[in-house]
Backbone as a chain_set.jsonl record, in Angstrom:
{"seq": "MIEYSPFWNTLKKSTETTYTLIHKHHISSATIDKLRKNKPVTTTTLNDLCRILNCRLEQVAQYTPSTEDQFL", "coords": {"N": [[47.506, -31.237, 82.35], [44.879, -33.671, 81.787], [41.248, -33.213, 81.402], [38.279, -34.239, 82.384], [35.647, -32.617, 82.487], [34.063, -31.583, 80.036], [32.954, -33.986, 79.243], [31.252, -34.847, 81.08], [29.299, -32.562, 80.789], [28.843, -33.184, 77.821], [27.49, -35.772, 78.542], [25.25, -35.003, 80.074], [23.799, -33.676, 78.048], [23.091, -35.578, 77.055], [20.853, -38.568, 75.71], [22.045, -40.715, 77.384], [22.86, -41.848, 80.595], [25.016, -42.187, 83.613], [24.221, -44.585, 84.922], [22.926, -45.89, 82.34], [25.539, -46.157, 81.312], [27.166, -47.743, 82.661], [25.694, -50.504, 82.625], [24.377, -50.837, 80.538], [26.242, -50.24, 78.4], [28.847, -51.199, 79.263], [30.747, -50.074, 80.653], [33.263, -49.592, 83.189], [32.254, -49.119, 86.503], [34.159, -48.355, 88.115], [35.732, -46.701, 86.089], [34.042, -44.739, 85.514], [34.488, -43.383, 87.747], [36.988, -42.671, 87.499], [36.927, -41.083, 85.893], [35.46, -38.427, 86.957], [37.242, -37.943, 88.769], [39.207, -36.897, 87.461], [41.341, -38.628, 86.745], [43.879, -40.866, 84.757], [42.449, -42.229, 81.965], [41.963, -45.061, 79.426], [42.983, -44.567, 75.921], [41.376, -46.183, 74.109], [38.67, -46.143, 76.126], [38.529, -43.814, 76.114], [37.504, -43.585, 73.174], [35.343, -45.214, 72.735], [33.41, -44.083, 74.7], [33.131, -41.686, 72.76], [32.241, -43.003, 70.687], [29.688, -43.796, 71.697], [28.125, -41.43, 72.564], [28.158, -40.299, 70.565], [30.174, -38.095, 69.653], [33.039, -35.662, 69.536], [35.828, -35.883, 70.134], [37.255, -33.772, 71.963], [34.926, -33.357, 73.22], [34.933, -34.809, 75.698], [37.154, -34.434, 76.652], [39.762, -32.577, 78.111], [42.506, -30.474, 77.67], [44.604, -29.232, 80.031], [46.642, -26.71, 81.12], [49.038, -27.295, 83.664], [50.223, -27.223, 87.198], [51.051, -29.304, 88.346], [51.657, -31.133, 86.043], [53.277, -34.078, 84.72], [57.041, -33.445, 84.866], [59.22, -33.465, 81.902]], "CA": [[46.333, -32.277, 83.049], [43.492, -34.142, 80.776], [40.537, -33.119, 82.752], [36.997, -34.756, 81.425], [34.626, -31.479, 82.503], [33.643, -31.834, 78.671], [32.124, -35.446, 78.883], [30.069, -34.667, 82.137], [28.222, -31.325, 80.13], [27.987, -34.175, 76.711], [26.615, -36.534, 79.124], [23.919, -34.26, 80.097], [22.927, -33.08, 77.026], [22.465, -36.368, 75.788], [19.958, -39.55, 76.726], [22.58, -41.511, 78.061], [23.312, -41.586, 82.157], [26.118, -42.966, 83.845], [23.477, -46.073, 84.727], [23.258, -46.871, 81.03], [27.05, -46.428, 80.494], [27.751, -48.775, 83.297], [24.848, -51.193, 82.466], [24.0, -51.005, 78.781], [27.804, -50.445, 77.502], [29.601, -51.835, 80.032], [31.639, -48.813, 81.095], [32.855, -50.065, 84.244], [31.909, -48.088, 87.9], [35.909, -47.818, 88.2], [35.966, -45.949, 85.299], [33.251, -43.703, 85.941], [35.128, -42.917, 88.888], [38.2, -41.758, 87.166], [36.165, -39.584, 84.885], [35.16, -37.994, 87.832], [38.535, -37.546, 89.443], [40.232, -36.529, 86.561], [42.235, -39.823, 86.288], [43.956, -41.204, 83.443], [41.675, -43.53, 81.181], [43.145, -45.368, 78.106], [42.259, -44.005, 74.475], [40.018, -47.305, 74.088], [37.791, -45.732, 76.663], [38.167, -42.544, 75.033], [36.896, -43.661, 72.104], [34.105, -46.005, 73.302], [32.894, -42.947, 75.106], [33.014, -40.822, 72.046], [31.495, -43.632, 69.789], [28.282, -43.971, 72.512], [27.621, -40.379, 72.648], [28.194, -39.638, 69.41], [30.576, -36.66, 70.339], [34.181, -35.525, 69.194], [37.456, -36.09, 71.501], [36.966, -32.629, 72.617], [33.091, -33.109, 73.394], [35.402, -35.429, 76.311], [38.133, -34.274, 77.22], [40.499, -31.37, 76.999], [43.853, -30.387, 78.218], [44.442, -27.94, 80.692], [48.268, -26.592, 82.02], [48.484, -27.196, 85.465], [51.835, -26.915, 87.898], [50.774, -31.067, 88.559], [51.831, -31.748, 85.293], [55.218, -34.317, 84.723], [58.221, -32.633, 83.894], [59.743, -34.546, 81.029]], "C": [[45.647, -32.513, 81.985], [42.695, -33.934, 81.762], [39.001, -33.418, 81.565], [35.954, -33.527, 82.0], [33.998, -31.844, 81.383], [32.274, -32.913, 78.741], [31.26, -35.079, 79.922], [28.704, -33.481, 81.197], [27.547, -32.216, 78.471], [27.176, -35.179, 77.612], [25.057, -35.956, 79.443], [23.178, -34.282, 79.464], [22.816, -34.381, 76.288], [21.318, -37.241, 76.572], [20.512, -40.282, 77.487], [22.843, -40.998, 79.88], [24.239, -42.568, 82.494], [25.41, -44.566, 84.308], [23.49, -46.679, 83.583], [24.904, -46.834, 80.636], [27.739, -47.665, 81.208], [26.882, -50.285, 82.767], [24.328, -52.054, 81.066], [25.18, -50.899, 77.65], [28.885, -50.849, 77.963], [30.797, -50.815, 80.493], [31.922, -49.168, 82.522], [32.554, -48.819, 85.167], [33.65, -47.508, 87.933], [36.487, -46.612, 87.084], [35.263, -44.583, 85.288], [33.885, -42.552, 86.698], [36.282, -42.206, 89.062], [38.181, -40.7, 86.366], [35.955, -38.574, 85.87], [36.379, -37.144, 88.904], [39.845, -36.897, 88.402], [41.649, -37.362, 86.457], [42.414, -40.261, 85.127], [42.99, -42.755, 82.868], [42.223, -43.728, 80.083], [42.328, -44.544, 76.599], [41.288, -45.367, 74.128], [39.019, -46.582, 74.434], [37.458, -44.489, 75.867], [37.142, -42.699, 73.719], [35.446, -44.454, 72.111], [33.127, -44.978, 73.206], [32.254, -41.852, 73.705], [32.159, -41.492, 70.753], [29.804, -43.596, 70.443], [27.854, -42.937, 72.298], [27.386, -39.456, 71.463], [28.948, -38.191, 69.437], [32.034, -36.758, 69.329], [34.969, -35.824, 70.423], [37.043, -35.025, 72.642], [35.646, -32.384, 73.352], [33.401, -33.949, 75.005], [35.948, -34.868, 77.284], [38.829, -33.232, 76.91], [41.355, -31.318, 77.865], [44.202, -29.012, 78.677], [45.5, -27.445, 81.446], [47.881, -26.516, 83.112], [50.055, -27.621, 86.132], [52.011, -28.696, 88.156], [51.454, -31.662, 87.37], [53.373, -32.505, 85.077], [55.961, -33.36, 83.912], [59.005, -34.064, 83.022], [61.163, -34.647, 81.029]], "O": [[45.685, -31.655, 81.103], [43.013, -34.263, 82.905], [38.779, -32.987, 80.434], [34.907, -34.017, 81.578], [33.108, -32.645, 81.669], [31.094, -32.742, 78.434], [30.135, -34.968, 79.436], [27.499, -33.708, 81.093], [26.413, -32.087, 78.009], [26.015, -35.336, 77.234], [23.988, -36.447, 79.08], [22.034, -34.678, 79.69], [22.506, -34.403, 75.097], [20.871, -36.921, 77.674], [19.829, -40.723, 78.412], [22.979, -39.819, 80.208], [24.349, -43.629, 81.88], [26.029, -45.599, 84.053], [23.931, -47.825, 83.496], [25.359, -47.489, 79.698], [28.57, -48.413, 80.692], [27.643, -51.22, 82.52], [24.055, -53.21, 80.741], [25.155, -51.282, 76.481], [29.897, -50.915, 77.266], [31.907, -51.341, 80.583], [30.933, -49.108, 83.254], [32.586, -47.673, 84.719], [34.067, -46.361, 87.77], [37.436, -45.848, 87.259], [35.834, -43.511, 85.086], [33.882, -41.339, 86.486], [36.676, -41.497, 89.988], [38.961, -39.774, 86.147], [36.448, -37.529, 85.446], [36.304, -36.094, 89.542], [41.009, -36.575, 88.641], [42.75, -36.892, 86.171], [41.493, -40.223, 84.311], [42.96, -43.904, 83.31], [42.939, -42.864, 79.578], [41.186, -44.086, 76.544], [40.152, -44.996, 73.831], [38.279, -46.184, 73.534], [36.461, -44.224, 75.195], [36.193, -41.966, 73.441], [34.542, -44.092, 71.357], [32.309, -44.784, 72.307], [31.125, -41.362, 73.709], [31.536, -40.796, 69.951], [28.844, -43.389, 69.702], [26.834, -43.098, 71.628], [26.771, -38.397, 71.334], [28.269, -37.184, 69.237], [32.187, -37.673, 68.521], [34.531, -35.955, 71.566], [36.652, -35.248, 73.787], [35.377, -31.356, 73.973], [32.416, -33.933, 75.743], [35.547, -34.738, 78.44], [38.783, -32.767, 75.771], [41.214, -31.99, 78.887], [44.148, -27.964, 78.033], [45.382, -27.726, 82.638], [46.887, -25.988, 83.609], [50.879, -28.282, 85.499], [53.126, -29.217, 88.125], [51.906, -32.787, 87.583], [54.428, -31.882, 85.19], [55.743, -32.751, 82.864], [59.237, -35.21, 83.407], [61.721, -35.505, 80.345]]}, "num_chains": 1, "name": "protein.A"}
């Protein structure tokens, strides 16, 4: 399962807030909600967050094995 706890830690250390992400950088509130709930977001969104926060992907998302993972 991809989860976004690194994003919240990175955001906390940055000068950005969820407010600035929404109003200054035009990240939708629905996307912020998806990040809160560890729901899927696009790679474009991940790219935007890395650019805005000036960080690496692993500072936004991480993979954690889960029994909820879809079997292929």
